[in-house]
N, C-alpha and C positions, 0 to 999 in steps of 0.2 A: 581739315581738308585735304582732297589726295591730288598729286601732281597735275592728275587726269583733268579735273575738277579747277585745278588754276588755270590750265590750259584753256579750257574751255570760258572761264571769266575775264579772261584777260584780255582786254583791246589795245589792238595795237592802233599809235596815232601817232602823225609826224607832227614837230611844230619845231619851230625855230626860235632858238633862243637869243632874249634880246642881249647876254654877255657875251654869247660865243656867237659868230655868225656862219654857223653849218648847219644842216638838216639834222634833228638828232632823232633818233627811235626809242620812242619814250611807251613805257609800260603804267597800267595800271590795275592795283586792286582794289574792289568796290566792294562796299556792305551789301551783297544782294541777298542777305537775310538778315534782319535786324535783330533777331530771336536768336539766331546761331553764333552771331558774333557778341549777345551779352552773356551768352553760354561761354564761350572761349574767355571770355573777360572772368567770369565767377571761376571759372575751373581752374584757370591759372594764379586767381588770387588765392582759392582754397590751396592749391600743393604746395605753392611757394617756392622752395627751390628742389623740390622733391623732384620734378618734373619739370622738361622745357615745350611749353606750348605754344606753338608759332603757327603765321599763315605760311603757306607754300605755293609757287605762283615760278613757272618757266620766264627765262629772260631771254626768252628767243618765240619765234612765233609761225616760223616757215615748218611745215611739214617735215621735210625731211630733214631739217637738222633734229626733229623730236624723232626721230629713226637713227641720225648719227649719233645721237648722246645715249640711247636705250643700248644699240648696239655695242657703244663705245665703254659704258655703263658712267658716263658722266655726266649725268641729269642734275645730280648734286651740285655741283661744280657750275654748271651753268642755270641756277635757278635762285631765287629769292625767299629768304626764309625770317621775315621779319617776325620779333615777339611779340605776344598778344597784348603783354603786358605794357610795353610800349608804344601802344597804338590808341591807349585809353583815348574817351576821347575825342577821337578821329573816327573818318570814315572813308578814306583814301590812303592807300600809299602807292607813289608813283617811284617809279625805278628806271634806270636805262642802263643796270648793269648786275652779273649775280651777286653773289651776296647779299650783306644787309647792310644796304647805302642808297637812301634814296630821301623824300619828300613827303610827310604824313600832313593831310589836310583832314579839315579845313581850317586847322590853324600855320600852315605850312613852317611844320618843324621838321627840320635835316636834324634826320637822324642818320648812326654809324654803328654798327656792331663788327661782333667776331663772325668767322663764318660758320656754319652750322656746327660742324664734326667738331670744329674749337670749343663752341659751347657744349658740344654734350660730354666729352673730354674732361671742360674742368667746371660741368657742373658735377661728375662721379669722381674730382679731385675734392673736392670743396669740402671742407669740414666743418664742422657744427650742425648747419640746416638738414645736411644730408644725414639723417641720424640711422638708416637701418638699410644694410644691407641686403638685408633677408628679403628674397622676393615674395613669397608670401604677405608677409607687411606692406609692400609697398603695393602690391598689387589690391590686398582689402584697402589701403588707404585711397587710392584711386578710384577702387568701388565706392566709398565712402561720399569721397567728394563730389560724383556723378550723381550719388544717390539723393545728397544734400540739395545739389540744386534743380536735381528734375521734383522733386518733390515740392520745394517753393515756386518752381515755375507751372506747373500742372494746376496749381491752385487760382493762378492769372485768368484771365478771359481767355474761351477756347478757343479766340483767332490768334493768340498769342503763344499760345502752349501747345499746340497740337502734338508737334515731336517728342514734348515732355508727356506727355498724358500719354504717347502711345506706348515710351519706353517703360514709363510706370505699368501698362495694362501687361507688356509681355515680363517685367518683371516680378508678377505677382503670378503669373505662369511658373515662372524658372522655379520660385519659393513652392509654388504648389506640388510640384510636381517632384520636387525635394524632400518635403514632408512625406510625399507618399511612398516613395522609394527609401524613405529612414534612412535618407543623407545630410540631411540638414546641418552634421556638424563639420560635412566639409567648406568651409568657410572659401580656401583657396578655389575651388570650382565654380561655388557660386558666384567669387567673385569676379570668376574669369568670364563667366557667362554671362552676369551683368556688364562687364567693361564693351566684351564683344557686340552684345545686342544695343549698347548707347549709342556705339560707333560705328554700327552698319545703318541702324536708323538715320544719324546725323550724316551720312556719306563722308566719313571722316578715316583717316589714317591712324594707326597705332603703333609706332616703332619702337621695338627694346631692342639695348644694345650691351 
């Protein structure tokens, strides 16, 4: 999910806290697309600790703040990035500040976590699960996880798998063209095109560090 899309789906509401007698600004991320929600959960499970799969949304709602943070390059520091795997079985994420601190709904479970950039740094330094530093291998693993989910999802009912079926359609075009130009052995190129296609269809952002 891109920050721009997160900005569109975040709903700003005013709520009076029972515990604090002040007016608070509270935001929420909601499951506006159940298929995409399930997709991200599956992707996070397949990739394990090889990648960080998160939702993204700004912790501000005024257009002027968006312009200011864009100009000052401070959008990350003023946004929330809850991990997909920690929101499993939840359909809402309520928050009132940047970072990873909020309440997951419907079970109303309070969750906290480290800032996004700290999570990325820790993931890169982690031993054991982060098996390979080879960029090609990591890219192929990501494409493989995407293909596994898309193949499974496209076999389900048409109403719940349109994006997956669309991705499989374009993936077949990629494979056909690579065979035609006799470059099928270029697995890194194929994996890159598959990931880029998947990200575009599902309106996500793909960041590498």
